[in-house]
N, C-alpha and C positions, 0 to 999 in steps of 0.2 A: 263652722266658717266654713268657707265652698276647697273644695281637693281639688289641686294643682300637680302637676308634673315635674322632679326637678331633675332637671338633665345633669351630670358633673362630666365634665370634659378633663379630663388630661391633655395637654396641649402636643402637638403632636412630636418626631424626632426632631428636634435642635442641634446647630453646628455647639461642637464640642467649646468653642471659642469665640469671641466674635473680634471684629479689627480693632474696636475701640480698646479691647479688654476687660472690658466693664460684662457683671451677668446679664445684667437687665436689660445690654442691646445686643444676646444670642437669638439669632432668628432661626426661623425654619430652614432646613437642608432640602434639594430640594428635592429624597428622597421623605422627606417629611410635607413639603406640600402634597406631594403626588399621591402619598395613605394619607392624608386629612380629606383632598378632592373627593377620594374613592367612599372613604367614609361618611361624607357628608353625603355625598349619593344614596349611599347604603338608609343612613337615615332620615333622608326625602324618600325615599321607598318603603316607610314605614308610616306617612302620613300623619307624621307629629305635627302638632299646632303648638308654634312657641313665639310668644307672645314677645317677649325679653329676652337677647342674645347678653349678656354681661362678660366681660374680661379681663382677667390679671393687667398692670401696667406693662410688663414686662414683654417687650418683643415678641418671642416666641409664643405668647399665648395671645396677643391680637395677629398673629400670623394665622394662627389656631383660627379665631374668630374669625380671618377675612374667608377662608375658607367654608366653612362651614355658612357666614352669609349669605354665601352664594349661590345655597338652595335655598335659608329662610328668609330671603330677604323682605317680607312682610312685618319680621322680628324688629323692634326697637332697636336699638344697638347702646350699648354703654362701657366705659371702663372703669372700673370701682379697687379703689389703694386698696383693701380690703381682702381682694382675691390675691394680693401680691404674695410673695413668699413669708408663710411665718401667720396665715390665718386666724384672726378669734372668732372660732366658729360661733357665740355668743352672739357678739357683734353684724358676725355679716348675718347672723342669721336676722335676727332685727329688720337691718336692714330691707333684707329681704321681704320680709311680713311688709313692711310700708312700701317698699318701690312695685312691690305684683303682690299681692296677698291673694287676687283668683289668678292670676296668668301664668300659663307654664312657662319655665325661665330655662335655658340653658347657661351652666356658669361654666369656661372654661378658666383652669388655671392648674395651678401644681402639685407634685407630690409633698412631701409626705401631706399635702392639707389636702388635696382629693378625698383620700380614704378618710380621715382623722374628721371630713363634714360629714362622710357617709356614714362612718359610728357614731359621731354624734347625731345624727340625726333617726337614725335608727333604735340607738340608746339608752342616749341624752348623756353619753359619756367620750367623748374623743379619744378615748383609751379600752371601748367598748369592745372594741375585737381589732385587729391589723386586718389591711389586704395588701395586698401589692400592685397599683394599680399601674398598666403599662400605659406610654406613650402612646395618645391617642385614642385609648381605651373612652367609655361614656357607661356611663352608671346612672338607672331611672329610678325615683323612690316617688314613691304618690304622697304628699303629707296637704294635709288639714292645717295646723298649728306646728310649728316646728318647736325641739326642746326653747323652752324649759316649759315650758306651758303643755306641749302635745311631742307624737314622734312620728315618723316616717314611718311606710312600709315600704319593702325593698321591692322592686316587680324586676330589673333585668340589668345584667352588666355586657360589654360585647365591648370585645377589640378592635381597632379598625381593621387589623386584617377581617375579621369575621363579618360587620357591617361591611369592609369591602367588595365580599363577595355575594349582597344581598342584589346585587342590582346585574 
């Protein structure tokens, strides 16, 4: 199976409460947009090739994906329910294998899901290790087959602030 890179992105800084009162509707703050725009410029400076950019359906993840799409306009955009809070790692892995078996993919989601996906893909268990993924952070793994038939290898992780300093 061909190797591809998977970039796991935690959404940027979001408002504490939405005007509707629903968590689903919380948007990025002005600071969140600014930090993600800088992070996207840093990612673009790394000359990443992204074939598919997928976000959770929650507003703050879509806002984050919008900022990333400014620099990765060639990537196909999709919204997947599987990335909403409470990710089923095996189901998301299967969907990813079907949708993009060889393309580099950027996934925008939430904590603790992003950390659990990272653990699952690297160890085959969502409780394989614990990491605190900061808002706007990006992790990169290299994978052919994902669990349960394979595992990924860790390449790097950077915060939005670190990525913003690249440019």
